[in-house]
N, CA, C and O atoms as a GROMACS GRO file, in nm:
protein
  468
    1MET      N    1  -0.273  -0.382   1.150
    1MET     CA    2  -0.181  -0.396   1.111
    1MET      C    3  -0.088  -0.326   1.156
    1MET      O    4  -0.137  -0.228   1.212
    2LEU      N    5   0.069  -0.325   1.161
    2LEU     CA    6   0.162  -0.217   1.185
    2LEU      C    7   0.187  -0.182   1.080
    2LEU      O    8   0.200  -0.251   0.978
    3PHE      N    9   0.198  -0.035   1.097
    3PHE     CA   10   0.270   0.074   1.031
    3PHE      C   11   0.378   0.089   1.029
    3PHE      O   12   0.395   0.106   1.149
    4ARG      N   13   0.520   0.103   0.965
    4ARG     CA   14   0.638   0.161   0.966
    4ARG      C   15   0.653   0.229   0.871
    4ARG      O   16   0.581   0.236   0.772
    5ILE      N   17   0.759   0.290   0.898
    5ILE     CA   18   0.789   0.445   0.832
    5ILE      C   19   0.944   0.453   0.863
    5ILE      O   20   0.986   0.444   0.978
    6ASP      N   21   1.049   0.475   0.722
    6ASP     CA   22   1.184   0.489   0.708
    6ASP      C   23   1.219   0.628   0.698
    6ASP      O   24   1.223   0.675   0.584
    7THR      N   25   1.249   0.710   0.807
    7THR     CA   26   1.293   0.826   0.723
    7THR      C   27   1.402   0.863   0.713
    7THR      O   28   1.422   0.985   0.719
    8ALA      N   29   1.521   0.762   0.692
    8ALA     CA   30   1.626   0.725   0.602
    8ALA      C   31   1.601   0.703   0.464
    8ALA      O   32   1.680   0.728   0.374
    9SER      N   33   1.474   0.649   0.451
    9SER     CA   34   1.425   0.656   0.328
    9SER      C   35   1.437   0.753   0.175
    9SER      O   36   1.484   0.863   0.205
   10GLY      N   37   1.419   0.748   0.079
   10GLY     CA   38   1.432   0.840   0.009
   10GLY      C   39   1.311   0.867  -0.066
   10GLY      O   40   1.292   0.948  -0.157
   11GLU      N   41   1.216   0.766   0.002
   11GLU     CA   42   1.086   0.802  -0.078
   11GLU      C   43   0.988   0.831   0.058
   11GLU      O   44   0.985   0.783   0.171
   12PRO      N   45   0.907   0.938  -0.015
   12PRO     CA   46   0.816   1.033   0.108
   12PRO      C   47   0.760   0.974   0.193
   12PRO      O   48   0.739   0.859   0.156
   13LEU      N   49   0.712   0.999   0.322
   13LEU     CA   50   0.609   0.910   0.417
   13LEU      C   51   0.524   0.941   0.356
   13LEU      O   52   0.588   1.043   0.330
   14TYR      N   53   0.458   0.951   0.317
   14TYR     CA   54   0.280   0.915   0.281
   14TYR      C   55   0.271   0.809   0.136
   14TYR      O   56   0.182   0.736   0.092
   15ALA      N   57   0.380   0.836   0.099
   15ALA     CA   58   0.383   0.738  -0.018
   15ALA      C   59   0.404   0.617   0.067
   15ALA      O   60   0.316   0.532   0.052
   16GLN      N   61   0.521   0.581   0.173
   16GLN     CA   62   0.499   0.464   0.236
   16GLN      C   63   0.416   0.424   0.286
   16GLN      O   64   0.394   0.306   0.261
   17LEU      N   65   0.316   0.496   0.388
   17LEU     CA   66   0.190   0.496   0.419
   17LEU      C   67   0.084   0.441   0.341
   17LEU      O   68   0.014   0.354   0.394
   18ALA      N   69   0.062   0.476   0.228
   18ALA     CA   70   0.004   0.448   0.120
   18ALA      C   71   0.034   0.291   0.049
   18ALA      O   72  -0.057   0.215   0.017
   19ASP      N   73   0.171   0.263   0.033
   19ASP     CA   74   0.163   0.170   0.001
   19ASP      C   75   0.179   0.018   0.098
   19ASP      O   76   0.146  -0.096   0.069
   20GLN      N   77   0.233   0.063   0.201
   20GLN     CA   78   0.162  -0.048   0.309
   20GLN      C   79   0.022  -0.096   0.354
   20GLN      O   80  -0.015  -0.208   0.389
   21VAL      N   81  -0.040   0.014   0.343
   21VAL     CA   82  -0.211  -0.031   0.254
   21VAL      C   83  -0.200  -0.087   0.184
   21VAL      O   84  -0.234  -0.204   0.203
   22ARG      N   85  -0.139  -0.046   0.033
   22ARG     CA   86  -0.189  -0.148  -0.091
   22ARG      C   87  -0.117  -0.272  -0.064
   22ARG      O   88  -0.158  -0.374  -0.121
   23SER      N   89  -0.021  -0.281   0.011
   23SER     CA   90   0.051  -0.415   0.003
   23SER      C   91  -0.038  -0.503   0.108
   23SER      O   92  -0.048  -0.625   0.094
   24GLY      N   93  -0.093  -0.440   0.202
   24GLY     CA   94  -0.193  -0.551   0.291
   24GLY      C   95  -0.328  -0.547   0.218
   24GLY      O   96  -0.412  -0.629   0.253
   25VAL      N   97  -0.351  -0.475   0.136
   25VAL     CA   98  -0.517  -0.526   0.091
   25VAL      C   99  -0.496  -0.655  -0.032
   25VAL      O  100  -0.569  -0.752  -0.055
   26ALA      N  101  -0.362  -0.612  -0.100
   26ALA     CA  102  -0.324  -0.711  -0.199
   26ALA      C  103  -0.280  -0.867  -0.126
   26ALA      O  104  -0.317  -0.968  -0.185
   27ARG      N  105  -0.219  -0.877  -0.024
   27ARG     CA  106  -0.193  -1.004   0.085
   27ARG      C  107  -0.324  -1.049   0.154
   27ARG      O  108  -0.328  -1.166   0.193
   28GLY      N  109  -0.441  -0.965   0.176
   28GLY     CA  110  -0.537  -1.037   0.256
   28GLY      C  111  -0.534  -0.993   0.386
   28GLY      O  112  -0.629  -1.016   0.462
   29ASP      N  113  -0.421  -0.924   0.427
   29ASP     CA  114  -0.419  -0.854   0.541
   29ASP      C  115  -0.535  -0.763   0.601
   29ASP      O  116  -0.585  -0.776   0.713
   30LEU      N  117  -0.569  -0.666   0.502
   30LEU     CA  118  -0.678  -0.575   0.508
   30LEU      C  119  -0.795  -0.659   0.447
   30LEU      O  120  -0.781  -0.742   0.357
   31ARG      N  121  -0.892  -0.633   0.498
   31ARG     CA  122  -0.977  -0.682   0.406
   31ARG      C  123  -1.111  -0.592   0.375
   31ARG      O  124  -1.107  -0.500   0.457
   32ALA      N  125  -1.203  -0.580   0.311
   32ALA     CA  126  -1.298  -0.484   0.265
   32ALA      C  127  -1.408  -0.445   0.394
   32ALA      O  128  -1.460  -0.536   0.458
   33GLY      N  129  -1.429  -0.340   0.416
   33GLY     CA  130  -1.469  -0.317   0.576
   33GLY      C  131  -1.392  -0.284   0.645
   33GLY      O  132  -1.409  -0.186   0.718
   34GLU      N  133  -1.313  -0.337   0.645
   34GLU     CA  134  -1.187  -0.320   0.764
   34GLU      C  135  -1.160  -0.148   0.795
   34GLU      O  136  -1.167  -0.082   0.691
   35ARG      N  137  -1.140  -0.098   0.874
   35ARG     CA  138  -1.146  -0.007   0.941
   35ARG      C  139  -0.940   0.046   0.965
   35ARG      O  140  -0.847   0.004   1.032
   36LEU      N  141  -0.961   0.156   0.865
   36LEU     CA  142  -0.760   0.225   0.986
   36LEU      C  143  -0.742   0.277   1.065
   36LEU      O  144  -0.845   0.306   1.126
   37PRO      N  145  -0.643   0.316   1.112
   37PRO     CA  146  -0.645   0.421   1.211
   37PRO      C  147  -0.671   0.535   1.166
   37PRO      O  148  -0.632   0.557   1.051
   38SER      N  149  -0.762   0.667   1.256
   38SER     CA  150  -0.800   0.779   1.235
   38SER      C  151  -0.637   0.810   1.197
   38SER      O  152  -0.537   0.758   1.246
   39ALA      N  153  -0.646   0.924   1.081
   39ALA     CA  154  -0.530   1.002   1.036
   39ALA      C  155  -0.429   1.042   1.188
   39ALA      O  156  -0.315   1.006   1.215
   40ARG      N  157  -0.511   1.115   1.254
   40ARG     CA  158  -0.495   1.140   1.406
   40ARG      C  159  -0.374   1.039   1.482
   40ARG      O  160  -0.256   1.062   1.511
   41GLU      N  161  -0.441   0.946   1.496
   41GLU     CA  162  -0.404   0.869   1.577
   41GLU      C  163  -0.282   0.761   1.494
   41GLU      O  164  -0.212   0.685   1.560
   42LEU      N  165  -0.273   0.768   1.375
   42LEU     CA  166  -0.136   0.745   1.308
   42LEU      C  167  -0.064   0.792   1.289
   42LEU      O  168   0.047   0.753   1.251
   43ALA      N  169  -0.105   0.906   1.312
   43ALA     CA  170   0.007   1.046   1.326
   43ALA      C  171   0.091   1.022   1.416
   43ALA      O  172   0.214   1.016   1.407
   44ALA      N  173   0.007   1.005   1.526
   44ALA     CA  174   0.072   1.026   1.649
   44ALA      C  175   0.169   0.955   1.659
   44ALA      O  176   0.290   0.979   1.660
   45ALA      N  177   0.068   0.801   1.670
   45ALA     CA  178   0.208   0.639   1.680
   45ALA      C  179   0.286   0.648   1.601
   45ALA      O  180   0.386   0.616   1.666
   46LEU      N  181   0.324   0.672   1.487
   46LEU     CA  182   0.399   0.730   1.409
   46LEU      C  183   0.482   0.852   1.424
   46LEU      O  184   0.576   0.860   1.344
   47ASP      N  185   0.467   0.953   1.511
   47ASP     CA  186   0.537   1.074   1.512
   47ASP      C  187   0.563   1.162   1.394
   47ASP      O  188   0.675   1.210   1.374
   48VAL      N  189   0.426   1.192   1.287
   48VAL     CA  190   0.503   1.241   1.172
   48VAL      C  191   0.353   1.345   1.154
   48VAL      O  192   0.252   1.348   1.224
   49ASN      N  193   0.387   1.419   1.037
   49ASN     CA  194   0.226   1.535   1.070
   49ASN      C  195   0.137   1.501   1.051
   49ASN      O  196   0.163   1.406   0.976
   50LEU      N  197   0.010   1.505   1.064
   50LEU     CA  198  -0.148   1.459   1.050
   50LEU      C  199  -0.137   1.481   0.906
   50LEU      O  200  -0.208   1.404   0.842
   51HIS      N  201  -0.051   1.586   0.815
   51HIS     CA  202  -0.085   1.573   0.689
   51HIS      C  203  -0.049   1.548   0.584
   51HIS      O  204  -0.086   1.578   0.471
   52THR      N  205   0.068   1.455   0.648
   52THR     CA  206   0.119   1.316   0.566
   52THR      C  207   0.066   1.158   0.589
   52THR      O  208   0.105   1.059   0.527
   53VAL      N  209  -0.028   1.163   0.690
   53VAL     CA  210  -0.117   1.052   0.675
   53VAL      C  211  -0.219   1.073   0.579
   53VAL      O  212  -0.253   1.014   0.476
   54LEU      N  213  -0.266   1.196   0.651
   54LEU     CA  214  -0.379   1.252   0.540
   54LEU      C  215  -0.390   1.253   0.384
   54LEU      O  216  -0.482   1.225   0.307
   55HIS      N  217  -0.211   1.312   0.361
   55HIS     CA  218  -0.183   1.291   0.187
   55HIS      C  219  -0.206   1.153   0.160
   55HIS      O  220  -0.274   1.116   0.065
   56ALA      N  221  -0.146   1.070   0.249
   56ALA     CA  222  -0.144   0.942   0.188
   56ALA      C  223  -0.273   0.835   0.204
   56ALA      O  224  -0.289   0.727   0.147
   57TYR      N  225  -0.349   0.894   0.288
   57TYR     CA  226  -0.536   0.836   0.282
   57TYR      C  227  -0.593   0.920   0.170
   57TYR      O  228  -0.680   0.848   0.121
   58GLN      N  229  -0.591   1.017   0.114
   58GLN     CA  230  -0.678   1.056   0.008
   58GLN      C  231  -0.547   1.022  -0.116
   58GLN      O  232  -0.574   1.068  -0.227
   59ASP      N  233  -0.407   0.944  -0.105
   59ASP     CA  234  -0.391   0.868  -0.248
   59ASP      C  235  -0.480   0.794  -0.251
   59ASP      O  236  -0.558   0.810  -0.344
   60LEU      N  237  -0.507   0.681  -0.153
   60LEU     CA  238  -0.589   0.548  -0.145
   60LEU      C  239  -0.740   0.567  -0.179
   60LEU      O  240  -0.816   0.493  -0.242
   61ARG      N  241  -0.764   0.692  -0.115
   61ARG     CA  242  -0.900   0.743  -0.178
   61ARG      C  243  -0.911   0.728  -0.302
   61ARG      O  244  -0.999   0.653  -0.343
   62ASP      N  245  -0.817   0.803  -0.403
   62ASP     CA  246  -0.878   0.812  -0.511
   62ASP      C  247  -0.849   0.704  -0.592
   62ASP      O  248  -0.912   0.684  -0.695
   63GLU      N  249  -0.746   0.623  -0.548
   63GLU     CA  250  -0.729   0.512  -0.649
   63GLU      C  251  -0.847   0.364  -0.587
   63GLU      O  252  -0.830   0.244  -0.605
   64GLY      N  253  -0.954   0.428  -0.518
   64GLY     CA  254  -1.054   0.307  -0.470
   64GLY      C  255  -0.992   0.234  -0.366
   64GLY      O  256  -1.075   0.156  -0.319
   65VAL      N  257  -0.920   0.227  -0.329
   65VAL     CA  258  -0.852   0.099  -0.191
   65VAL      C  259  -0.896   0.170  -0.065
   65VAL      O  260  -0.870   0.093   0.028
   66ILE      N  261  -0.948   0.276  -0.020
   66ILE     CA  262  -1.004   0.354   0.081
   66ILE      C  263  -1.148   0.380   0.047
   66ILE      O  264  -1.201   0.395  -0.064
   67GLU      N  265  -1.196   0.382   0.162
   67GLU     CA  266  -1.334   0.505   0.140
   67GLU      C  267  -1.276   0.612   0.278
   67GLU      O  268  -1.192   0.582   0.362
   68LEU      N  269  -1.344   0.730   0.267
   68LEU     CA  270  -1.304   0.798   0.392
   68LEU      C  271  -1.415   0.833   0.438
   68LEU      O  272  -1.480   0.875   0.342
   69HIS      N  273  -1.494   0.840   0.560
   69HIS     CA  274  -1.613   0.855   0.560
   69HIS      C  275  -1.651   0.988   0.697
   69HIS      O  276  -1.639   0.955   0.815
   70ARG      N  277  -1.672   1.062   0.678
   70ARG     CA  278  -1.668   1.160   0.843
   70ARG      C  279  -1.758   1.075   0.929
   70ARG      O  280  -1.868   1.028   0.904
   71GLY      N  281  -1.662   1.064   1.068
   71GLY     CA  282  -1.693   0.986   1.183
   71GLY      C  283  -1.684   0.874   1.161
   71GLY      O  284  -1.732   0.821   1.261
   72ARG      N  285  -1.640   0.763   1.062
   72ARG     CA  286  -1.595   0.658   1.059
   72ARG      C  287  -1.461   0.628   1.015
   72ARG      O  288  -1.398   0.524   1.035
   73GLY      N  289  -1.418   0.745   0.945
   73GLY     CA  290  -1.249   0.716   0.965
   73GLY      C  291  -1.269   0.659   0.781
   73GLY      O  292  -1.354   0.675   0.694
   74ALA      N  293  -1.165   0.603   0.789
   74ALA     CA  294  -1.083   0.527   0.657
   74ALA      C  295  -1.113   0.378   0.672
   74ALA      O  296  -1.079   0.314   0.772
   75VAL      N  297  -1.190   0.317   0.550
   75VAL     CA  298  -1.231   0.219   0.563
   75VAL      C  299  -1.199   0.163   0.439
   75VAL      O  300  -1.231   0.237   0.345
   76VAL      N  301  -1.129   0.020   0.395
   76VAL     CA  302  -1.083  -0.056   0.304
   76VAL      C  303  -1.200  -0.076   0.214
   76VAL      O  304  -1.304  -0.111   0.268
   77ALA      N  305  -1.199  -0.058   0.078
   77ALA     CA  306  -1.322  -0.006   0.016
   77ALA      C  307  -1.380  -0.197  -0.019
   77ALA      O  308  -1.306  -0.295  -0.012
   78ALA      N  309  -1.516  -0.197  -0.053
   78ALA     CA  310  -1.546  -0.337  -0.102
   78ALA      C  311  -1.480  -0.374  -0.218
   78ALA      O  312  -1.476  -0.496  -0.232
   79ARG      N  313  -1.420  -0.302  -0.315
   79ARG     CA  314  -1.413  -0.320  -0.443
   79ARG      C  315  -1.233  -0.359  -0.436
   79ARG      O  316  -1.172  -0.420  -0.524
   80ALA      N  317  -1.185  -0.314  -0.329
   80ALA     CA  318  -1.064  -0.357  -0.324
   80ALA      C  319  -0.988  -0.474  -0.257
   80ALA      O  320  -0.866  -0.487  -0.252
   81GLY      N  321  -1.081  -0.556  -0.207
   81GLY     CA  322  -1.030  -0.655  -0.144
   81GLY      C  323  -1.106  -0.792  -0.225
   81GLY      O  324  -1.191  -0.866  -0.177
   82GLY      N  325  -1.040  -0.797  -0.374
   82GLY     CA  326  -1.112  -0.906  -0.491
   82GLY      C  327  -0.982  -1.039  -0.458
   82GLY      O  328  -0.902  -1.054  -0.365
   83ASP      N  329  -1.010  -1.116  -0.580
   83ASP     CA  330  -0.942  -1.220  -0.550
   83ASP      C  331  -0.786  -1.173  -0.651
   83ASP      O  332  -0.773  -1.125  -0.763
   84TRP      N  333  -0.685  -1.217  -0.542
   84TRP     CA  334  -0.520  -1.178  -0.596
   84TRP      C  335  -0.512  -1.287  -0.612
   84TRP      O  336  -0.520  -1.265  -0.491
   85ASP      N  337  -0.501  -1.440  -0.646
   85ASP     CA  338  -0.418  -1.544  -0.637
   85ASP      C  339  -0.370  -1.535  -0.759
   85ASP      O  340  -0.249  -1.530  -0.782
   86GLU      N  341  -0.474  -1.532  -0.861
   86GLU     CA  342  -0.350  -1.493  -1.018
   86GLU      C  343  -0.241  -1.388  -1.018
   86GLU      O  344  -0.135  -1.410  -1.077
   87LEU      N  345  -0.266  -1.272  -0.952
   87LEU     CA  346  -0.182  -1.211  -0.975
   87LEU      C  347  -0.056  -1.208  -0.881
   87LEU      O  348   0.048  -1.147  -0.905
   88HIS      N  349  -0.089  -1.301  -0.748
   88HIS     CA  350   0.046  -1.364  -0.712
   88HIS      C  351   0.102  -1.470  -0.719
   88HIS      O  352   0.206  -1.494  -0.657
   89ASP      N  353   0.038  -1.557  -0.802
   89ASP     CA  354   0.086  -1.627  -0.870
   89ASP      C  355   0.209  -1.578  -0.963
   89ASP      O  356   0.320  -1.626  -0.942
   90ALA      N  357   0.189  -1.478  -1.071
   90ALA     CA  358   0.233  -1.466  -1.182
   90ALA      C  359   0.338  -1.364  -1.086
   90ALA      O  360   0.446  -1.372  -1.144
   91VAL      N  361   0.350  -1.296  -0.998
   91VAL     CA  362   0.449  -1.198  -0.940
   91VAL      C  363   0.499  -1.348  -0.891
   91VAL      O  364   0.593  -1.318  -0.964
   92GLY      N  365   0.520  -1.438  -0.855
   92GLY     CA  366   0.589  -1.525  -0.818
   92GLY      C  367   0.664  -1.590  -0.936
   92GLY      O  368   0.787  -1.588  -0.937
   93ARG      N  369   0.590  -1.650  -1.038
   93ARG     CA  370   0.672  -1.654  -1.138
   93ARG      C  371   0.789  -1.563  -1.224
   93ARG      O  372   0.883  -1.611  -1.288
   94VAL      N  373   0.756  -1.418  -1.206
   94VAL     CA  374   0.855  -1.302  -1.260
   94VAL      C  375   0.955  -1.307  -1.122
   94VAL      O  376   1.074  -1.293  -1.150
   95ALA      N  377   0.933  -1.320  -1.016
   95ALA     CA  378   1.058  -1.307  -0.895
   95ALA      C  379   1.143  -1.469  -0.943
   95ALA      O  380   1.259  -1.463  -0.983
   96GLN      N  381   1.077  -1.590  -0.933
   96GLN     CA  382   1.162  -1.650  -0.997
   96GLN      C  383   1.232  -1.658  -1.102
   96GLN      O  384   1.343  -1.709  -1.084
   97VAL      N  385   1.207  -1.624  -1.210
   97VAL     CA  386   1.332  -1.582  -1.328
   97VAL      C  387   1.377  -1.481  -1.311
   97VAL      O  388   1.477  -1.474  -1.383
   98ALA      N  389   1.362  -1.380  -1.250
   98ALA     CA  390   1.446  -1.236  -1.202
   98ALA      C  391   1.548  -1.323  -1.089
   98ALA      O  392   1.669  -1.313  -1.108
   99ARG      N  393   1.516  -1.379  -1.012
   99ARG     CA  394   1.630  -1.454  -0.910
   99ARG      C  395   1.690  -1.546  -1.020
   99ARG      O  396   1.800  -1.572  -0.973
  100ARG      N  397   1.683  -1.600  -1.119
  100ARG     CA  398   1.734  -1.673  -1.179
  100ARG      C  399   1.837  -1.642  -1.276
  100ARG      O  400   1.936  -1.711  -1.300
  101LEU      N  401   1.807  -1.543  -1.325
  101LEU     CA  402   1.908  -1.409  -1.416
  101LEU      C  403   1.967  -1.364  -1.354
  101LEU      O  404   2.068  -1.311  -1.402
  102GLY      N  405   1.943  -1.357  -1.205
  102GLY     CA  406   2.048  -1.252  -1.152
  102GLY      C  407   2.000  -1.105  -1.126
  102GLY      O  408   2.056  -1.015  -1.064
  103VAL      N  409   1.899  -1.106  -1.181
  103VAL     CA  410   1.816  -0.938  -1.216
  103VAL      C  411   1.801  -0.879  -1.087
  103VAL      O  412   1.729  -0.929  -1.000
  104ALA      N  413   1.886  -0.740  -1.066
  104ALA     CA  414   1.798  -0.713  -0.922
  104ALA      C  415   1.735  -0.646  -0.899
  104ALA      O  416   1.720  -0.565  -0.991
  105PRO      N  417   1.657  -0.621  -0.785
  105PRO     CA  418   1.494  -0.639  -0.763
  105PRO      C  419   1.462  -0.470  -0.831
  105PRO      O  420   1.368  -0.456  -0.910
  106GLU      N  421   1.539  -0.361  -0.795
  106GLU     CA  422   1.507  -0.239  -0.847
  106GLU      C  423   1.486  -0.302  -1.012
  106GLU      O  424   1.372  -0.283  -1.054
  107THR      N  425   1.549  -0.350  -1.079
  107THR     CA  426   1.553  -0.316  -1.233
  107THR      C  427   1.406  -0.418  -1.255
  107THR      O  428   1.322  -0.399  -1.343
  108VAL      N  429   1.400  -0.526  -1.152
  108VAL     CA  430   1.225  -0.587  -1.244
  108VAL      C  431   1.121  -0.468  -1.161
  108VAL      O  432   1.014  -0.440  -1.215
  109THR      N  433   1.157  -0.404  -1.036
  109THR     CA  434   1.013  -0.298  -1.000
  109THR      C  435   1.002  -0.196  -1.162
  109THR      O  436   0.896  -0.180  -1.224
  110THR      N  437   1.099  -0.153  -1.192
  110THR     CA  438   1.099  -0.061  -1.303
  110THR      C  439   1.033  -0.136  -1.441
  110THR      O  440   0.966  -0.079  -1.528
  111LEU      N  441   1.060  -0.233  -1.438
  111LEU     CA  442   1.024  -0.332  -1.548
  111LEU      C  443   0.909  -0.386  -1.510
  111LEU      O  444   0.880  -0.464  -1.601
  112VAL      N  445   0.796  -0.393  -1.398
  112VAL     CA  446   0.706  -0.433  -1.377
  112VAL      C  447   0.592  -0.282  -1.399
  112VAL      O  448   0.474  -0.296  -1.430
  113LYS      N  449   0.667  -0.125  -1.373
  113LYS     CA  450   0.621  -0.058  -1.331
  113LYS      C  451   0.633   0.006  -1.480
  113LYS      O  452   0.553   0.099  -1.479
  114GLU      N  453   0.693   0.002  -1.604
  114GLU     CA  454   0.659   0.032  -1.756
  114GLU      C  455   0.568  -0.031  -1.816
  114GLU      O  456   0.489   0.014  -1.899
  115ALA      N  457   0.580  -0.178  -1.758
  115ALA     CA  458   0.475  -0.296  -1.866
  115ALA      C  459   0.323  -0.223  -1.778
  115ALA      O  460   0.233  -0.210  -1.861
  116LEU      N  461   0.288  -0.185  -1.661
  116LEU     CA  462   0.151  -0.098  -1.639
  116LEU      C  463   0.115   0.015  -1.682
  116LEU      O  464   0.011   0.075  -1.656
  117ARG      N  465   0.208   0.048  -1.755
  117ARG     CA  466   0.182   0.179  -1.789
  117ARG      C  467   0.128   0.190  -1.908
  117ARG      O  468   0.099   0.300  -1.954
   0.00000   0.00000   0.00000
């Protein structure tokens, strides 16, 4: 998986990294048991502070998306790779309705976040 960060974005770098892993798992690009780059490797590749990557990995671990193992690094958790078909279908329907109504993506995101609380 190729990681990218946008230093001009208002979103913290660690959050950008964590979101990319979450999205990769949800799309099926990252599967259960798959290793992520070590924090040092990823920090060097993206030219960011090691603690930025560690923060992202710790958040993902706390959410159950990845497991952190000494000597093996970060691995996608077995429970993270569930069946996402129903959710993909529902999100697709939400996107269709939002486009039809001309609702801005930011508004849709806010509505979804509120609904998940």
